[in-house]
Structures are given as structure tokens and as C-alpha cells.
C-alpha positions in Angstrom: -123.1 97.1 41.4 -126.4 97.5 43.2 -128.9 99.8 41.6 -130.4 102.6 43.7 -134.1 102.3 44.1 -136.0 105.0 42.2 -139.2 104.9 44.3 -138.6 108.3 46.0 -138.4 110.0 42.6 -141.5 108.2 41.4 -143.3 109.1 44.7 -142.3 112.7 44.3 -143.7 112.7 40.8 -147.0 111.3 42.0 -147.2 113.7 44.8 -146.5 116.6 42.4 -149.3 115.4 40.1 -151.7 115.2 43.0 -150.8 118.7 44.3 -151.0 120.2 40.8 -154.3 118.5 40.2 -155.7 119.8 43.5 -154.4 123.3 42.7 -156.0 123.2 39.2 -159.3 122.0 40.7 -159.2 124.8 43.2 -158.4 127.4 40.6 -161.2 126.0 38.4 -163.7 126.3 41.3 -162.5 129.9 42.0 -162.9 130.7 38.3 -166.5 129.6 38.4 -167.2 131.8 41.4 -165.5 134.9 39.9 -167.5 137.0 37.5 -166.1 136.9 33.9 -165.6 140.5 32.8 -163.7 139.9 29.6 -164.6 136.7 27.7 -168.3 136.1 28.3 -170.6 137.0 25.4 -173.5 138.9 27.1 -176.8 138.6 25.2 -178.4 141.5 27.1 -176.9 144.7 25.8 -179.4 147.5 26.8 -181.2 148.0 30.1 -184.3 150.1 30.7 -185.4 150.6 34.3 -188.7 152.3 35.1 -189.3 153.1 38.7 -192.9 153.7 39.9 -194.0 154.8 43.4 -195.4 153.6 46.7 -197.5 150.4 46.1 -197.5 146.8 47.2 -197.6 143.9 44.8 -199.5 142.0 47.5 -199.7 142.2 51.2 -201.5 145.6 51.7 -205.0 146.0 52.9 -205.8 148.1 49.8 -203.9 149.3 46.8 -202.1 146.2 45.7 -201.1 146.1 42.1 -201.5 142.4 41.4 -205.1 141.6 40.3 -206.2 145.2 40.7 -208.9 146.1 38.2 -207.5 149.7 38.2 -204.3 148.3 36.6 -205.6 146.3 33.6 -202.6 147.0 31.4 -200.2 145.6 34.0 -202.3 142.6 34.9 -203.8 141.6 31.5 -201.2 142.7 29.0 -197.8 142.9 30.7 -197.9 139.9 33.1 -198.9 137.3 30.5 -195.8 138.3 28.4 -193.4 138.9 31.3 -191.5 137.3 34.1 -192.3 138.7 37.5 -191.4 138.3 41.2 -193.8 137.6 44.0 -191.4 138.3 46.8 -189.5 141.4 45.7 -189.3 143.9 48.6 -187.7 147.3 49.4 -184.7 146.8 51.7 -185.9 146.2 55.2 -187.1 149.4 56.9 -185.9 151.6 54.0 -188.4 154.4 53.7 -189.4 156.9 52.3 -188.5 157.2 48.6 -184.9 158.6 48.5 -183.2 155.8 50.4 -184.6 153.3 48.0 -183.5 155.2 44.9 -180.0 155.5 46.4 -180.1 151.7 47.0 -180.8 151.0 43.4 -177.8 153.1 42.4 -175.3 152.3 45.2 -176.5 149.3 47.3 -177.1 151.3 50.4 -179.1 154.3 51.7 -176.0 155.9 53.3 -178.0 156.3 56.5 -180.5 158.5 54.7 -184.1 158.2 55.9 -185.7 161.3 54.4 -186.5 162.9 51.1 -184.3 166.0 51.5 -182.6 167.5 48.4 -179.0 166.9 47.4 -177.9 170.0 49.3 -178.7 168.1 52.5 -177.1 164.8 51.3 -174.0 165.5 49.3 -172.5 162.1 48.5 -168.8 162.1 47.7 -168.3 158.4 47.0 -167.5 157.3 43.5 -168.5 153.7 44.3 -171.9 153.7 42.6 -173.3 152.2 39.4 -173.1 154.9 36.8 -169.6 155.8 37.8 -168.6 152.2 37.2 -170.3 152.3 33.8 -168.5 155.5 32.9 -165.2 154.0 33.9 -165.9 151.0 31.6 -166.9 153.3 28.7 -170.6 152.2 28.9 -173.2 154.9 28.2 -176.0 155.8 30.5 -178.9 158.3 30.7 -181.7 159.2 33.0 -185.0 160.4 31.5 -187.1 162.4 33.9 -190.5 163.9 33.4 -191.0 167.6 34.0 -187.4 168.7 33.9 -186.2 171.4 31.5 -182.9 169.9 30.4 -181.3 173.3 30.6 -180.0 172.9 34.1 -178.9 170.2 36.5 -182.2 169.5 38.3 -181.0 169.7 41.9 -184.4 170.9 43.2 -188.1 170.2 42.5 -189.2 171.4 39.1 -192.1 171.6 36.7 -195.8 172.3 37.0 -197.8 171.5 40.1 -200.3 168.9 40.9 -203.6 169.4 42.7 -201.8 169.2 46.0 -199.4 172.0 45.1 -196.4 169.6 44.6 -194.1 170.1 41.7 -194.3 167.1 39.4 -190.5 166.5 39.2 -189.4 165.5 42.7 -185.6 165.5 43.0 -185.6 162.7 45.5 -186.7 160.4 42.7 -183.5 161.2 40.8 -180.6 159.4 42.7 -177.8 160.5 40.4 -177.9 164.2 41.3 -177.0 163.3 44.9 -173.5 162.2 43.8 -170.9 165.0 43.6 -169.1 163.3 40.7 -172.3 163.6 38.6 -173.0 167.3 39.3 -169.5 168.9 39.5 -170.0 169.1 43.3 -173.6 170.3 43.2 -173.5 172.8 40.4 -176.8 173.6 38.7 -174.8 174.4 35.6 -173.0 171.1 35.5 -172.6 170.0 31.9 -171.8 166.5 33.1 -175.2 166.3 34.8 -177.1 167.8 31.9 -175.5 165.4 29.5 -176.9 162.5 31.4 -180.1 163.8 33.1 -182.5 164.5 30.2 -186.1 165.4 29.8 -188.4 162.4 29.4 -189.7 163.9 26.1 -186.3 163.0 24.6 -186.8 159.3 25.1 -189.1 158.8 22.2 -186.7 160.5 19.8 -183.8 158.5 21.1 -185.7 155.2 20.7 -186.7 156.1 17.2 -183.2 157.1 16.1 -181.6 154.2 18.1 -179.5 156.5 20.1 -180.5 155.5 23.6 -177.7 154.7 26.1 -176.8 151.2 27.2 -178.3 151.9 30.7 -181.5 154.0 30.8 -183.2 155.0 34.0 -186.8 156.3 33.5 -188.6 158.4 36.1 -192.2 159.4 35.6 -193.6 162.5 37.3 -195.7 162.4 40.4 -198.9 162.1 38.5 -197.7 159.2 36.3 -195.7 157.2 38.8 -198.7 156.3 41.0 -197.5 158.7 43.8 -200.3 161.3 43.6 -203.9 160.8 42.5 -203.9 164.0 40.5 -207.7 164.2 40.5 -208.3 160.5 39.9 -206.9 157.1 40.7 -203.2 157.0 41.2 -203.0 153.4 40.1 -205.1 154.0 37.0 -203.0 157.0 36.0 -199.8 155.0 36.3 -201.2 152.0 34.5 -202.3 154.3 31.6 -198.9 155.9 31.5 -197.2 152.5 31.2 -199.6 151.6 28.5 -198.3 154.5 26.4 -194.6 154.1 27.3 -193.9 150.4 27.5 -194.9 149.6 23.8 -192.6 152.4 22.7 -189.7 150.7 24.4 -190.7 147.2 23.3 -190.9 148.3 19.7 -187.5 149.8 19.6 -184.4 148.4 17.9 -182.5 148.7 21.2 -185.0 146.4 23.0 -185.4 144.0 20.2 -181.7 143.6 19.7 -180.9 142.4 23.2 -182.8 144.7 25.6 -184.4 144.2 28.9 -187.0 146.4 30.6 -187.3 146.2 34.4 -190.4 147.8 36.0 -190.4 148.1 39.7 -191.6 150.4 42.5 -189.4 152.3 44.9 -191.1 151.1 48.1 -194.2 149.5 49.5 -197.1 151.5 50.8 -197.5 149.0 53.7 -194.5 147.4 55.4 -191.6 146.5 53.1 -193.7 144.8 50.4 -193.7 142.7 48.4 -193.5 145.4 45.7 -193.8 144.7 42.0 -190.8 143.6 39.8 -191.7 142.9 36.2 -189.1 141.8 33.7 -189.6 142.0 29.9 -186.9 140.9 27.5 -186.4 138.7 24.4 -184.2 136.7 26.7 -186.7 136.5 29.7 -188.7 133.4 30.4 -191.9 135.4 30.1 -195.2 133.6 29.7 -196.4 134.4 33.2 -193.2 132.9 34.8 -192.9 133.9 38.4 -191.2 132.8 41.6 -191.3 133.5 45.3 -187.5 134.0 45.8 -186.7 136.9 48.1 -185.2 139.8 46.1 -184.7 143.5 46.9 -183.1 146.6 45.2 -179.7 145.1 45.8 -180.8 142.2 43.5 -181.6 144.6 40.7 -178.3 146.5 41.2 -176.4 143.1 41.1 -178.3 142.1 38.0 -177.4 145.3 36.1 -173.7 145.0 37.1 -173.6 141.5 35.8 -175.3 142.4 32.6 -172.7 145.1 31.9 -169.8 143.2 33.5 -168.8 146.1 35.9 -167.2 145.0 39.2 -166.7 144.8 42.1 -170.3 144.3 43.2 -171.4 147.3 45.1 -172.2 146.9 48.8 -175.5 145.0 49.2 -175.4 143.9 45.6 -172.7 141.5 46.7 -174.9 139.7 49.2 -178.3 139.5 47.3 -179.5 137.0 44.7 -179.6 138.4 41.2 -182.7 138.2 38.9 -181.2 135.6 36.5 -184.1 133.1 37.3 -186.3 135.5 35.4 -184.3 134.8 32.2 -183.9 131.9 29.8 -180.5 133.3 28.8 -178.5 135.4 31.2 -176.7 137.7 30.9 
């Protein structure tokens, strides 16, 4: 009896192996591109973000922060120990302040190009950073100078500077523009008051190691380099950082896997560059810098990756993160 050749079966087997191998390779490639939200051990556990006001890193005719003798703490103490960006900018054409704060929280300015209060810009979307953190059970808190803590600060508050401006400016507090954080704009919102706290509470929380995982820190208009308040705006802000930054760097939360980002909301001239300074036990530090283009979407993406909350929010999905600033990330 003639035996039936078995080549078709063998060929089918080979083809199946090839198809399976190709599929596995494609799946492996896709897995490398997808963020890992469950199995990756993240070294960075606590984020502090300080936002200052209205100065260029370089590129302005006057008032640059880099190499400015009015900012000795930044230039001679922080930079030698930090990583920093030389080409970090506010998103193109995004001015004045409020649109940039919104970008840090939600990856867009929602078409806002003014500093009007939340009553003029009620945002109903839940697609923003702190809501993703809440959904993931990750704590967050905003520390704001010159708020009382006894109400949801939906309007300007606090004492006044020499120009008659109240020192807490609501457009420097992006969270109160989102209805899901204020019970639809209620000044009595307990949700808001639980998260938006007076800056004076930060020192106590650092000492007792009860800070949140994500901490957004907003100086008042005298301390954030916005107003001169009877002197040099840059010098005032530099002195404020000299008092506050060591308090953070000495804390258990920072030493046990923290990162401190210090940036400015927008440039005084053009779109920047504006400062971005990164301090962390896991940062490269030692005066590391690069000239990669970054903007506030980069910071938002970086924070999302640190906490493993996805999907990436709007512009965060298209910008380069700040991982080059770190030796270990996230």
C-alpha cells in the first residue's frame, strides 16, 4: 500500500508556529507600549508640585530666573542638587495664568484665555487628574496660602498686597473650577474643603507624615514671584522657596520615595522657556539638564505615570514625559 505523504500536515504545523510566533511578537511589542498599571513596582510614591508665577527660565530681555543674582537659592543651592529642563515651556499661546493651571490638571485649557473665577468657567468633565486619583484610591491635597480652610475658596481671599490685590488668587487654584470637586460650585462643599487646605497645614502634615500622595502647593501673590510686594518679586519668591523646600526635602514622605517638581505657570515673555526643577532621591540631580521640549502636558503625563492612572489625559498623551530627569522612573 502506498503511504500518503505527510508534507501538508507538517507544512500546516510550520505555518501555525510562524503565525503564533508573529502574534506573540506583536503582543509583546504592544505590551511594551501599553502602560503597566498593575505589576510595575513604582519607586516614586509621593509627588509635591510647587507652581510659581510669570517668569522665564531664559529668553526674556529681563527677569530670567537662570543665573539671576536675585535668585541665589535657586541658582546656587537647588540647581547643583537637581535635574532641570532648559526647554520647558507653557503650552503655545496659553496665557494668562488660569489656562496653564488647567493644563497641569487636565491637559487642556478648555478654550479659556482669561483669569475669571469658577463662576465664569464651570467645568463639568470628570476627565482630569485628581478625579482619576480619587477613582484609584490615591490621596491628594492642595495647599494654598491665604485661604481660611473654613470654606471652599471659589473667590479671591486673604489680606491685600500693596496693589490692593488679595493674596489668594482663585485662578491659581485649578481644582475649584471642576464641579466634581466643589459639589457644583458650593462654597460649603465638604469635598472641596477636605482637599483644598491652608498652606499652614503643610508643615504639620510633613512632620506627622500625613501628607497625601499628590500635593499641589500654591504660594500667595507675594511669594510666587507674581507681585513685587514692596521689593523684588524674584527675590521674594526665592526666599520663600529657601524656607519651604528644605521642609519638604527633610520629610519622611520625600526621603521615602518622593519627588518635588518646581515650575512656573507661564513665561513673562513669549512662551518661555520657563523653569522646571526636579528634586528626588531617584532624580539624576548633580546639575543634570537637557534641552528636550517639554510643557505642562509633560508634567501631567509624568504624574499619571508615577501613580499609574490612565488613560493619559488629552495633551498628556502626546507630550514627552520627564523620565530623562530621573535615574530610576517611575
